[in-house]
C-alpha positions in Angstrom: 66.1 20.7 -16.2 63.0 20.0 -13.9 61.7 23.5 -14.2 61.5 22.8 -17.9 59.5 19.6 -17.5 57.1 21.1 -15.1 56.6 24.3 -17.0 56.2 22.2 -20.1 53.5 19.9 -18.3 51.7 23.0 -16.7 51.7 24.8 -20.3 50.1 21.3 -21.8 47.6 21.3 -19.2 46.4 24.9 -19.6 46.3 24.8 -23.5 44.2 21.4 -23.2 42.1 23.3 -20.7 41.6 25.9 -23.3 40.7 23.4 -26.0 38.1 21.4 -23.8 36.5 25.0 -23.0 36.1 25.9 -26.6 34.9 22.4 -27.4 32.4 22.5 -24.6 31.2 26.1 -25.3 30.5 25.0 -28.8 28.7 22.0 -28.1 26.4 23.6 -25.1 26.1 26.9 -26.2 26.8 27.0 -29.9 29.7 29.8 -29.6 32.9 28.0 -30.9 35.8 30.3 -30.1 38.1 28.5 -32.6 37.6 27.0 -36.2 38.3 23.2 -36.8 41.8 23.9 -37.8 42.4 25.9 -34.8 41.2 23.7 -32.4 43.3 20.7 -34.5 46.4 23.1 -33.9 45.8 24.0 -30.3 45.5 20.0 -29.6 48.5 19.3 -31.2 50.3 21.9 -29.4 49.0 20.6 -26.2 50.1 17.0 -27.2 53.7 18.0 -28.2 54.1 19.9 -25.1 53.0 16.7 -23.1 55.2 14.4 -25.0 58.1 16.9 -24.3 57.4 17.0 -20.5 57.5 13.2 -20.5 60.7 13.0 -22.4 62.3 15.5 -19.9 60.9 13.7 -16.8 62.2 10.4 -18.2 65.7 11.9 -18.8 65.8 13.1 -15.3 65.0 10.1 -14.1 67.6 8.1 -16.2 70.2 10.4 -14.8 69.5 9.5 -10.9 
């Protein structure tokens, strides 16, 4: 179960980094990679993965 929790956390971090890079490039260079809806979906996916990893870590902690 630990591998799933770590994988979900790393995926959330990578997706949030992609979101941040898209927003930053749009703000500084005027070259947005995603539309507003695309950015919202990417941010929601990052949040869902972060919550899932947090719940998995909590479940592991309660098993011990």
